[in-house]
Structures are given as C-alpha cells and as structure tokens.
C-alpha positions as CSV (number, residue, x, y, z in Angstrom):
1,M,-129.5,62.2,113.0
2,R,-131.2,62.0,109.7
3,L,-135.0,62.4,109.9
4,T,-136.8,61.3,106.7
5,I,-140.1,62.7,105.4
6,L,-141.6,59.2,106.0
7,A,-140.5,59.1,109.6
8,A,-141.5,62.7,110.2
9,T,-144.9,62.1,108.6
10,L,-145.5,59.0,110.7
11,A,-144.3,60.7,113.8
12,A,-146.5,63.6,113.2
13,A,-149.5,61.3,112.7
14,L,-149.2,59.8,116.2
15,P,-148.4,61.2,119.7
16,A,-144.8,62.3,120.1
17,A,-144.1,60.8,123.6
18,A,-142.2,57.8,122.3
19,M,-140.0,60.0,120.1
20,A,-138.9,61.9,123.1
21,Q,-138.0,58.7,124.8
22,A,-136.1,57.2,121.9
23,P,-132.4,56.9,122.4
24,Q,-130.3,59.4,120.5
25,Q,-128.1,58.0,117.7
26,Q,-124.8,59.4,116.5
27,A,-125.1,61.3,113.2
28,R,-123.4,59.6,110.2
29,Q,-123.5,59.9,106.5
30,P,-125.7,57.5,104.7
31,S,-124.1,55.1,102.3
32,A,-124.9,55.2,98.6
33,A,-127.0,52.0,99.0
34,E,-129.0,53.6,101.8
35,I,-129.6,56.8,99.7
36,A,-130.8,54.6,96.8
37,A,-133.1,52.6,99.0
38,F,-134.5,55.8,100.6
39,Q,-135.1,57.3,97.1
40,H,-136.8,54.1,96.0
41,D,-139.1,54.2,99.1
42,M,-139.8,57.9,98.6
43,Q,-140.9,57.2,95.0
44,A,-143.0,54.2,96.1
45,A,-144.7,56.4,98.7
46,A,-145.2,59.3,96.3
47,Q,-146.9,57.0,93.8
48,Y,-149.1,55.1,96.3
49,P,-152.7,55.6,95.2
50,L,-154.8,57.3,97.9
51,P,-158.5,56.1,97.9
52,A,-161.2,58.8,97.4
53,D,-162.2,58.6,101.0
54,F,-158.7,58.7,102.4
55,L,-158.8,62.1,104.0
56,P,-161.8,61.7,106.3
57,R,-160.9,58.1,107.1
58,M,-157.3,59.0,108.0
59,T,-158.4,62.0,110.0
60,T,-160.7,59.7,112.0
61,T,-158.0,57.1,112.4
62,I,-155.4,59.6,113.6
63,R,-157.8,61.0,116.2
64,A,-158.6,57.5,117.4
65,I,-154.9,56.6,117.7
66,Q,-154.3,59.8,119.6
67,A,-157.3,59.2,121.9
68,A,-155.9,55.7,122.6
69,G,-152.5,57.2,123.6
70,I,-150.7,54.9,121.1
71,N,-147.1,56.0,120.3
72,P,-145.3,55.7,117.0
73,P,-142.4,53.5,116.3
74,N,-139.0,55.1,116.1
75,A,-139.0,55.1,112.3
76,Q,-135.8,57.1,111.8
77,N,-133.6,55.5,109.2
78,L,-136.0,52.7,108.6
79,S,-137.2,51.5,105.2
80,L,-140.8,51.6,104.4
81,A,-141.0,47.8,104.9
82,Q,-139.4,48.1,108.3
83,T,-141.7,51.0,109.3
84,I,-144.7,48.9,108.2
85,D,-143.5,45.9,110.3
86,Q,-142.9,48.1,113.3
87,T,-146.2,49.8,112.9
88,A,-148.0,46.4,112.7
89,A,-146.3,45.4,115.9
90,I,-147.7,48.3,118.0
91,P,-150.1,46.9,120.6
92,G,-153.7,48.0,120.0
93,L,-153.0,49.8,116.7
94,S,-154.1,47.1,114.3
95,Q,-157.6,47.1,115.8
96,I,-157.9,50.9,115.3
97,L,-156.6,50.6,111.8
98,A,-158.9,47.7,110.9
99,A,-161.9,49.6,112.3
100,N,-161.1,52.4,109.9
101,G,-160.4,50.2,106.9
102,F,-156.6,50.3,107.0
103,T,-153.9,47.7,107.3
104,A,-150.5,48.7,108.7
105,R,-149.2,48.8,105.1
106,D,-152.2,51.0,104.0
107,F,-151.7,53.3,107.0
108,V,-147.9,53.8,106.5
109,M,-148.1,54.1,102.7
110,G,-151.2,56.3,102.8
111,I,-149.8,58.7,105.5
112,S,-146.5,58.8,103.6
113,A,-148.1,59.5,100.3
114,F,-150.2,62.2,101.9
115,G,-147.3,63.8,103.6
116,I,-145.0,63.8,100.6
117,T,-147.8,65.1,98.3
118,E,-149.0,67.8,100.7
119,A,-145.5,69.0,101.3
120,M,-144.7,69.2,97.6
121,I,-148.0,71.0,96.8
122,R,-147.3,73.5,99.6
123,Q,-143.7,74.0,98.7
124,P,-142.7,72.7,95.3
125,P,-139.1,71.5,95.1
126,P,-136.6,73.7,93.2
127,A,-135.8,72.9,89.6
128,G,-133.3,70.2,89.3
129,A,-134.1,68.6,92.7
130,H,-134.2,64.9,92.9
131,A,-137.8,64.9,94.1
132,P,-140.1,62.0,93.6
133,T,-142.8,62.1,91.0
134,L,-146.2,62.5,92.6
135,N,-149.2,60.4,91.7
136,P,-151.4,62.9,89.7
137,A,-154.6,61.4,91.2
138,N,-153.3,62.2,94.7
139,V,-152.5,65.7,93.8
140,A,-155.9,66.2,92.3
141,L,-157.5,64.6,95.4
142,L,-155.7,66.9,97.8
143,K,-156.3,70.0,95.7
144,A,-160.0,69.2,95.3
145,H,-160.4,68.6,99.0
146,Q,-158.1,71.2,100.6
147,P,-160.2,71.7,103.7
148,E,-160.2,68.0,104.4
149,A,-156.4,67.9,103.8
150,D,-156.0,70.8,106.2
151,A,-158.1,68.9,108.8
152,L,-155.8,65.9,108.5
153,M,-152.7,68.1,108.8
154,K,-154.3,69.7,111.9
155,A,-155.1,66.3,113.4
156,M,-151.5,65.2,112.8
157,N,-150.1,68.3,114.6
C-alpha cells in the first residue's frame, strides 16, 4: 500500500480511528500516469501559498476537529481533487473549517503545503531527487515562526 505525503499529512491532521478501520488494499505498482499525476499534485501543494496567519489558524482548526471526533477520509492513492472532495463530504467538518476561515480546498492544500514544506525543511531531499520546488514564502514563514510550526506539528500528532 502506497501512502503519499499528502495522505499522511491529512491523516496526521485528524484522528486516526478511521484509518484503522479502512479496508486494506493490495499493494501494486503505480502506473506512469499515476506517478505523473502524483508529482503534479505534490508540486501544486508545495507551491500553494500559505497565508501569514496559517499556523495559528490551522492549529486551532486541528484541535477543534479532534475535539469533535471527526475522522479523516481514507486519502490513500487519491488525487488532491479527490481528497478535497472527500474532505468536503465529511459531516460536520465544513462548519469547523468555515469557523476558522478555511474551505475544504484551503484546508487540504494548506495542510499539504505545510506538511511538504516542513518535511523538506527538517530533512532536505538528497541531490538529484525529484522533489517538488517549495514556495519560498512558505519556507520563510515556517522558518520565521518555528515555535508555531512545532505547535501545529504537535497538534497533528
């Protein structure tokens, strides 16, 4: 089973109970088209601009989602668009997101951009890796507000 950074980030952002209940899928090699689509989604997420108040708003949002006991969609092997659609369909989630200034798209793209950027800051990819190009403003935001980024990571765990 292939777990993408996007799925892992979204799953970490919300309680894990639903992931444990998800049916196991047989492992298979992704097709060239799936790999290309994944790389496109990773690049789109890595370039997504995080607003200046993203870290405290997302931390508050994650805590509210966890307090409500809302579970994540099984986002394994889904595109960003599919993950956004599944996230939007979770009962009760849209109200929490709206109360914190997020849409389902803002939430998935923001948490994905954060996860990718934070992961690549903490452990830069090796030379020659096909890593996405990060949004420099996101890198600057996370580096300038490391305690807040750490608080969001803690809330996600």
